[in-house]
N, C-alpha and C positions, 0 to 999 in steps of 0.2 A: 329705413325699411329694407328688409331682406327679401330674397326671392320667394320664400314661402308666403310672406305677407302679401306680396303682389299677386300671388296665385289665388289666395283666398279672396282678396278684393276683386279680382277678375271674375271669379266664380259668382260672387254675390251681385256684382254690377251686371252680369250676364244672365241673371235669373236662376242660377243654380244655388239652391239654399238648403240642400239636404246631402249629407255625407254618411254613407254606411261604412263603418271603419273597423279595421283590425290592424292597427299600426304596430311598428317595431322601432328599433333604435334609429334607423335612417330617416324616419318620418317625424322625429320629435320636434323639429323646428316647424313643421307643418301643423302638428298638434298644438304647439304653442300659439301659432297664428290663428288657428280655429278658436282657441280659448279667448282671444281678444275680440272676437266677433260673436256675441251671444245671439245675434239674429240668424246664425247658421245652426241648423238642426243637425246635431251630431248623434248618430245612433251606433252604439258599440255592438258588434256581433262577435261571438266567441269563436267563430270559425270563418275562414275566408269564403267558403261556399255559402255562408249566411249572408255575407255582404253582396255577393253577385246575384244570388237569388232574390234578395230584397230589392236590389236596383232594377232587376228585370220587371218584377210586378209593379214597382213604383211607376215605371214608364208606361206600362200597359194601362194603368188607371189614370195617371196624371197627364199623359201624353207629352211629357217633357222629361229631360234627363236629370238624374241625380249622379253623384260621384261615389265611387268606392275609394277607400284608402287602404292600400295593401303594401306588404313588406317583401321586397326583393323577389327573385325568381320563384322560390318555394311558395311564397304567399300568393302570387298570381296563379301559380300552378294549382294550389289548393282551391282557388275560385273557378278553375277552368270549367268544371262540369256544368255549373249553372250559368256561366258565360256562354257555353254551347247552347243551352236552352234559350238564353236571351237572344243569341244570334238567330236561332231558328224562329223566334217570335218577332223578329225585326224590331227588337227593343233598342232604344238608344241608351247606352251606358258609357259613362266617362270613368275610366280607371286612372287613378293617380297612384303610381307604384314607385316607392322610394328605392333607390339603389345606393351602393357604396359611393363615397366621394370619388370624384373622377381620378384623383391620384392614387387612391387605394385599390383601384381596379387592376393595377399592375401586379398585385400580389394575389396568390391563390388562397384567399381567406375562406373560412368554413362555409359561409353563406353565399359566396360568389357562385353564380350560375349563368346560364344563357338566357338572361331576362329578355333580351331583344327577340330571341327565337321563340320563346314562349308567347310573348306578346303578339308577334306577327302571325303566329299560327291560329289565333282566335280573333284578332282585331281586324277591322276594316282599315283602320288608320293607326299608325304608331309613330311616335317621335320621342327622341331622347333630348332633354334640355342640355345645351352645351355650356351655358353659363347662367349666372343669376339674372343678368340683364334681359336674357331672352325668355325667361320663365313666363312672364305675363302674356307675351305674344303667343308662346307655345300653348299656354292654357286656353287662350281665346280660340286658337285654331282647333284644339282638341274638342272644345264645346261645339264649335261649328260642325265638326266632323260627326260628332255623336248625334246631332240633330238632322244631319243630311239624309236624303233618300228614305224618309219615313222612319229613321232610327238606325243607328249603326253602333258598333263597339269601337270606341276609340281609347287608346292607352297612351298616357303621357308618363314617360320615365323621368323621375326627378332625382338625380344624384344628390347626395346629402349636402355637398358644398354649394350646389346651385340653390339650395334652399336657405343655407345660412349666410351666404355672402350678400353683400350690399347690392341692391337693385334700385331701379328708378321709380317706376309708376305702374299702376294697374292699367288694364285696358278692358274693352268690351267686345264680346264675340259678335261678329257680324252674322246676319241671317244666312243660312245656307242657300245654295243656288236653287232656282225654281226646279220643280220636279218635271221629268220628261213625260210627255203625253203621247198617246197614239195619234196616228194621222187620221184626218177625217174619213178617208176612204176605208180605213180599218174599222171605224165605228159603223159606217154604213154596211160593210160586209158582215160585221158581228150581229147587227140588228136583224139582217136577213137570215143569217144562220140560226140565231136563237128562235126565230119564228117558225122554223121548219120542224117537222115531227122528229121526236127522239132527241131533241137538243137538251144539253145539260149546261148549267152555269155554276161554276165552282168559284167561291169567293173567300177572301180572308182579309186580315188587317182592318182598315177603316170601313170595309164593307160589312162587318159583322156587328156593328153597333152604331147608334146615333143615326145621323142623316144617311150614311152609307148603307146601312141595313134597310132603311125605308126605301131607298132608291133601288137596291137589289130586289127587294120584294115586289116593287112596282114592275120591274122588268120581267120577273118570273110570271107575275099575274097577267101581264099584257101578252106575253109570247107563248105561255104554256110550257116554257122550259122548266125543267126540274132544278131547284136551287139547293146546292150542297155547300157545306164546308168540308175541308179536308179532315182527316182523323184528328190532327192536332188543332187545338183551339187557343189562339193567343188571348182572345177576349170575345165573348158572344153575349149579346143581349137576348134574353129569352124570358119566358113567363108571360103573364097576362098582357095581351096587346102587342107583343113583339111579333114582327114578321117571322114566319116559320122557315127555318133552315134545317136541313137534314145533315147530320154529321156522318161522314163515311166511316164505316166500322173499321176496327183494328184487324180482326182475323181475316185471312185472305178469302175464304169462300164467301162469306157475306159481303165483303167489299166488292168482289166480282159480281155477285148477284145484284147489288145495289145499282150497278151501272149496266146491267143487261138491257138490251134494246136501245142503247145510246148510239146516235148517229154522229154527234159532234160534241166536243167539250170546249167551252170557252172559259178561259182562266182570267180572273181579275184579282190582283193582289196575292196571288198564290202560285206556287210552282206545280208542275205536273204531279198528280197523285202517283205514289209508288208504295209498294208493300214495305213494311218496316224492315223485314229480313227476307233473304232468299230461303226457300224451302224446297226439298226434293220434289220434283214433279209439279211445282206450282209456278205460275208466271210472276215476274216482278212488277208488271204493269197491269192494273185491274180492269182497264177499259177493254171493250171488244176490239179485236184487231182491225176491224173495218172503220172504227170511229176515228175521225180526225180530231186532233188536239191543237187548240189555237191559243197561244199565250198573248192575249190582247193587251194586258197590263201587268207587267212584272211587279213584284212586291215593292221595289224601290221607285216605282213610277207614281203618277198622280191618280190615285184610286178614285177619289171623290169626283174629280173632273171627268174621268172615264165613265162613271156610272151616270152622272148628270147628262153627259153627251148621249149615252144610250137611251135614257129616258126621253130626251128631246127628240132623238131620231125616231123613236117608236111612238111619240105622242102619248106617253104613258103617265103623264104627271097627275092626271085625275083618277088613275086606277088605284084601288085600295088593295094592298097585299093580303094574302092569306095569313091570318094572325093566330097566335097561340091563344087557347081558350082561357088558361089560367083558372081552372075550376077549383083548384085547391082540394084534393081528395082528403078523406078522413085518414088520420094516422093509423097504420095497421097495428095489429096486436099479435101476440103469440110468439112462436119461435122466430129467431133472427134468420133472415135470408138477404141476399144481396139486393133483390128486387124490392123487398119490403123497405130496406133502407132508403132506396131511391124514392119510393112513394112517401115515406115519412119526411124526407127533405122537401118534396114538393108541397106537402101539407104545412110544414112548420117554418120554412125559411121566411124571414120577415121581408116586407116590402123594401126593395132597393138594396138588398144584401149583395155582398160580393162573395161568390162561392168559388173556392179553389178545389179542384178535383185531381188528386193523385192516387185515387183508388184504382190502381193499374188494372187489376183483374175484376174486382167487384163493381167498379164504377163505370163500366163501358156503356151501360144503357141509361145513364143518368141524364144525358142531354135530351133524350126523347121524353123521359119522365118529367123533367123540369119545365117542359112546356106548360104543365098544369100548375106551376108555382106562381107566386106573386112575381112582379117584374124584378129581375135580378141580372147581374153580370156574372158570367162563368169564365174562369180562367183555367187553362189546362197546361200540363207540361208539354212543351212543344218539341223538345229535342230528344226526349226519351231518356235523358240522364236523370236517375231518380235521386230523391233528396231535395227536390225543388219546393215542395208544398209549404213546409213550415217557414222557411225564409221568405217564400213568396207571400205568405200571409202577413209577415212583418212589413214588407214593402207596400202591399195593398192598403193595410191599415194606416201606415204612415202617410201615404198619398191621400187617403180619404178618411180622415179621423172621425167624420160625422156619419159614417156608414158601418153597419155590422158586417164583420168578416167571419165566414164559416169555412173551415178548411178540413177536407177529408183526405186522409192518407192511410196507406197500409202500415203495418207495424215494421216490416222490413225496410221500406223506403223512409219511414219516419226516423229510424235510428241513424240515418246518414247525417241529419242536421238537427238532432234533438236539442242542441244548444240554443236554437232559436226560441224555445220556450222561455229561457231566461231573459232574452231581449224583450219578448212580449210582456213579461212581468215587470221588467225595469222601466219600460216605456209606458206601461199601463194601457197597452193596445187592446182594443175591443174585438178580440178574436176568440171564437169557439173552435177548438180543434177536436176532430173526431178521428180516432185511430181505430181502423177496422183490423182487429187482431185475429188473423187466421193462422198465427204462429209459424209463418214461413213466407217464402217468396212464391206466392201462388202463380205469378206470371211465369216463373221458371218451370214449375210443375206442368203448366199448360204447354210451354214451349217444348218440353221433352217429347210430348206426344206429337206436336206439330212437325218436329224434325224426324219423326219416325221411330223414336226410342220408346218402346212399349213396356219395358221392364228394366229395373235398375236396382242396385243393391245399397248396402249401408253407406259406402263412401259418397255416392251421388245423393242419397237421402240427406246426409249430414250437411251438404252444401245447399239444400233447398229449404231446410227448416231453420227457424229461429226459436227453438225450444230446447229445454234441458241445459241451462236453466231457463225457465219461462220469464219473458219480459214482463215487468210490472209497471205499466204506464201510469197508473195512479201514483205510485211511489216516485217514478221519474218526474212526473209533473210537479208533485209537491217539492221534490228536491230542487227544482228550478224556480220555485216560487209561484206556481200556477195550481189552483185548486182542481182536483180531479175526481171523477166518478167512474165506476165500472158498471156496465149494463150487460146483462145476459139474456134479456128478452126485449121485445119491442115496446112494451109498456114502460119499462124502466128507461129505455133509450129516449122515448118521446118525452118523458118527464124531465130527463136531464137536458135534452135539447131545448125544451121550453125555458128551463131555468137559465141555460147558458145565453140564449138570445135575449132574455129579459134583463140580465145583469149587465153592468158595465165592466169592462176589463176582461182579461183572459180567463179561459176555463178549458178543461179537457175532459172528453168522454172516451173511455176505452170500451169499445163495443166488441164483445167476444162473438166471433162468427162461428156458426155451427159447422 
């Protein structure tokens, strides 16, 4: 048994049974070891950003880690942007990155790079296997690290000779250390603070779905505190019957307006809200200067325990949260607008769907509109690196094969990782992709105004548009093995979306925005 075989056995014995892979020469012994274990679900992605984006959403839905298989420093670097999003989502991801054989590193070969530096700049935990005998133990430690603190990025560097040399035995990853909890006095103080006028509770992580969301809703209903999520949504349960959470807006003025009158902000599972960027004459922090900000429970702490302790302190267990109506509006007709798309989604998304939103400009109001939908889970791009949505849909559909996945992306961001369409087709994933085709980076057009640039010429315009030639998403989908439809009005869009959610397997709708 070689080192690669002990690593695969360690993964499986530790409950890691999915690998999103884009391997190269240094990983061939690991690929061979995967081949001898058909119980391992191996998903080929045609770009490393596809592997990391898929692993991110897989964790968000499965609540356990998958592995990525990457090739050398350039391969890990190619996956960096979606690892950034995964880190901001507090997702657990295990990267297995092949490197040159230890003796080959003495030479300046073409693909040699600062792999350790790349890994350390994005990972919470990094280790380089020193020999084949240590690989199994190193793999178990990497799994444990990825599961720690509610989810971390861990990277195991696997030199080729540590994979092909003889080793001894696999091992099993031990459970991570218990999560840190607030002190009882902090719970008592938070309960009193939340009960005062003007209090705000901002939550994320486990507080946005399942038991955690119910508890957060009870706390808000009992105290009268306003319940918010931050702008970025790792995962939110919304639609009929879900407790109501208000998402902080992206633009600075409405974000400031949302927190007007706030006396205190208590944070559970989330960091302090901040604007995405600095703008001339606008503040970086959206809360009123007089509002106190209290980080009761950091994202890596025990979120569910904290919420339960607050409910007990407030005697709020019998309180019913304010819940989404889920009235499911009629699908709109006529010309296409961003708001009509949101209403159509609320009308047509099926029960228990997983909805991924990377409509950066057009999708800002969807979280409000989707309160009227059937019960669904919403995933958003947490780190702002675009190109997350399509690989994210791969990961969500792989984690939850019994649920319909609907993914909305812009045409500019979709082009970053269009290769993911091929993976959807190959794996037969039940994903309906909606591309909002506004023929450009609308977010950048908006940002020009936000930073005070009121007019610009041909050079700037050329960097904001993806037109001339015009992207043909129906042809792109077909070329990747996915059936596609183009819609230019709301009636055609609604018909295509109904067909997409009714069918099994992947499909794509290119919706031309006015």
